[in-house]
C-alpha positions in Angstrom: -53.6 38.5 9.8 -49.7 39.4 10.3 -50.2 37.8 13.9 -51.5 34.8 12.3 -48.5 34.6 10.0 -46.2 34.8 12.7 -48.2 32.0 14.7 -47.7 29.8 11.6 -43.9 30.2 11.8 -44.1 29.7 15.3 -45.9 26.3 15.0 -44.0 25.0 12.0 -40.6 25.5 13.3 -38.4 22.5 12.3 -40.3 21.7 9.3 -39.4 22.0 5.7 -37.6 25.5 5.1 -39.0 26.0 1.6 -42.5 25.2 3.0 -42.1 27.9 5.7 -40.6 30.4 3.3 -43.1 30.1 0.7 -46.1 30.3 3.2 -44.5 33.1 4.9 -43.3 35.3 1.7 -46.5 34.7 -0.4 -48.7 35.1 2.7 -47.2 38.5 3.3 -47.8 39.3 -0.4 -51.7 38.4 0.0 -52.1 40.3 3.1 -50.4 43.4 1.5 -49.8 45.4 4.6 -47.5 48.1 3.0 -48.3 50.8 0.8 -45.2 50.3 -1.2 -42.4 47.4 -1.2 -44.6 44.3 -0.5 -43.0 42.4 -3.5 -39.4 43.4 -2.1 -40.2 42.3 1.3 -41.7 39.0 -0.2 -38.3 38.3 -1.6 -36.5 39.5 1.6 -38.7 37.0 3.6 -37.5 34.0 1.4 -33.9 34.6 2.2 -34.7 35.4 5.8 -36.4 32.4 6.6 -34.0 30.2 4.8 -31.2 31.6 6.7 -33.0 31.4 10.3 -34.0 27.6 9.3 -30.1 27.0 8.6 -31.1 26.1 5.0 -28.2 28.5 3.9 -25.2 29.8 5.6 -25.0 33.3 7.3 -24.1 36.0 5.1 -25.5 33.9 1.7 -28.2 35.7 -0.2 -30.1 33.7 -2.8 -30.7 36.2 -5.9 -34.3 34.9 -6.1 -35.3 38.1 -7.8 -33.4 37.5 -10.8 -35.2 34.3 -11.3 -38.6 35.8 -10.5 -38.4 38.9 -12.2 -35.9 38.4 -14.9 -36.4 34.9 -16.1 -39.3 35.2 -18.4 -40.7 31.7 -17.7 -40.4 32.0 -14.0 -42.0 35.5 -14.2 -44.9 34.0 -16.0 -45.4 31.2 -13.4 -44.9 33.8 -10.7 -47.9 35.9 -12.1 -49.9 32.6 -12.6 -49.5 31.5 -8.9 -50.6 34.9 -7.6 -53.7 34.4 -9.9 -54.6 31.0 -8.2 -55.6 32.9 -5.2 -56.4 36.5 -6.4 -58.8 35.6 -9.4 -61.4 33.3 -7.4 -61.1 35.9 -4.6 -61.9 38.9 -6.7 -65.0 37.0 -8.0 -66.3 36.7 -4.8 -65.2 40.4 -3.8 -66.2 42.3 -6.7 -69.8 42.6 -5.8 -69.0 44.0 -2.3 -66.7 46.7 -3.8 -68.1 50.3 -4.3 -66.8 53.9 -3.8 -68.0 56.4 -1.6 -68.3 60.2 -2.4 -65.7 61.2 0.3 -62.5 59.7 1.6 -62.4 58.1 5.1 -59.0 57.6 7.1 -58.4 54.2 8.2 -56.3 52.9 11.3 -53.0 52.9 9.2 -53.5 56.3 8.2 -54.3 55.7 4.5 -57.0 57.7 3.1 -59.6 55.8 0.6 -63.1 56.1 -0.6 -63.0 52.3 -0.9 -66.0 50.8 0.7 -65.9 47.0 1.1 -68.8 45.2 2.9 -67.8 41.6 2.0 -65.2 41.0 4.8 -66.9 38.0 6.6 -67.0 36.0 2.9 -63.7 36.9 2.0 -61.7 36.5 5.3 -61.1 32.8 4.9 -59.2 33.1 2.0 -56.5 34.8 3.7 -56.6 32.7 7.0 -56.8 29.3 5.2 -55.2 29.8 1.7 -54.1 26.8 -0.3 -50.5 27.4 -1.0 -49.3 24.0 -2.0 -48.5 25.0 -5.6 -46.7 28.1 -4.1 -44.2 25.8 -2.2 -43.8 23.9 -5.4 -43.0 27.2 -7.2 -40.7 28.4 -4.7 -38.7 25.2 -4.8 -38.4 25.5 -8.6 -36.9 28.9 -8.4 -34.6 28.2 -5.9 -33.1 25.3 -7.9 -33.2 27.6 -10.9 -31.2 30.4 -9.0 -28.6 27.9 -7.5 -28.0 26.1 -10.9 -27.9 28.9 -13.1 -28.2 32.5 -11.9 -25.8 32.2 -9.0 -23.2 30.9 -11.2 -23.9 33.9 -13.7 -23.7 36.2 -10.8 -20.5 34.9 -9.5 -18.9 35.0 -12.8 -20.1 38.8 -13.2 -18.6 39.6 -9.7 -15.3 38.1 -10.5 -15.1 39.9 -13.8 -16.2 43.1 -11.9 -13.5 42.9 -9.3 -10.9 42.3 -12.1 -12.0 45.5 -13.9 -11.8 47.5 -10.6 -8.2 46.1 -10.1 -7.3 47.2 -13.7 -8.7 50.7 -13.3 -7.0 51.4 -10.0 -3.7 49.9 -11.6 -3.9 53.0 -13.8 -5.1 55.5 -11.3 -5.8 54.8 -7.8 -9.4 55.9 -6.9 -12.2 55.0 -4.4 -14.0 51.8 -5.2 -17.2 53.7 -5.9 -15.7 56.0 -8.6 -14.2 52.9 -10.3 -17.6 50.9 -10.2 -19.1 54.1 -11.9 -16.6 54.0 -14.7 -17.4 50.1 -15.1 -21.1 50.6 -15.3 -20.9 53.4 -17.9 -18.3 51.5 -20.1 -20.3 48.3 -19.9 -23.6 50.1 -20.8 -21.8 52.1 -23.6 -20.1 49.3 -25.4 -16.8 50.1 -24.0 -17.0 53.8 -25.3 -16.1 56.6 -23.2 -19.1 59.0 -23.2 -18.8 62.7 -22.9 -21.0 62.4 -19.6 -18.5 60.2 -17.9 -15.4 62.2 -19.0 -17.1 65.5 -17.7 -18.2 63.7 -14.5 -14.4 63.0 -13.7 -12.9 66.6 -15.0 -14.9 68.9 -12.9 -13.5 71.1 -10.2 -14.7 68.5 -7.6 -11.8 65.9 -8.7 -8.5 65.9 -7.4 -7.0 66.2 -10.9 -8.0 65.8 -14.4 -7.8 62.2 -16.0 -5.8 62.1 -18.8 -6.5 60.4 -22.3 -4.0 57.8 -21.8 -5.6 56.9 -18.3 -8.9 56.9 -20.1 -7.7 54.5 -22.7 -6.4 52.4 -19.9 -9.5 52.3 -18.3 -11.4 51.4 -21.5 -8.8 48.3 -22.0 -9.1 47.1 -18.6 -12.8 46.9 -18.4 -12.9 45.4 -21.8 -10.3 42.5 -21.1 -12.0 41.7 -17.7 -15.4 41.4 -19.3 -14.6 40.0 -22.8 -11.7 37.5 -22.2 -12.0 34.1 -20.2 
């Protein structure tokens, strides 16, 4: 099945990047070859193919995960799109599913007692799926991401980098430490938690952070995220 997906990509070179990205990514989800991570790979493939087809510049990642998994309307549409293939398929497949008393080891190393005898009747669903609405859905997701979520992401990153600069102006430190302080203060309504204070007061740190420095961190993060 994965070879078939690769053949599709080879034969459709030069056609619509969104069409190719939709078929490859949703096709991968329906083949479901991984024990875990199929959804993450699905979203990776969208960006990978759009980049390979020069629909987006090198180094640019469209955060489609935000639109698919965070936006409630798009998430419902995503689940509904998956049901368009899986629901009728399961009606055909369910009578052919049973469970043996013992596990068997499949060629990929997975052990299972699942017994499926309807391969001949269900294989066409994977070989010839109707993914027209999947293409339409992906186009909507990309438009939503470009018009709304990428602007929000860019604004957040601008504020994050500004907060990092203000923290390091008070006390120079590695970016990862500044980012840890930013995340904690943001999630705690700009209030210093005992856990964060202890984290930067143990024997592993170069020196103790003073109260005045903590106040400077808090004011810097607050000003970066609350002021326009």
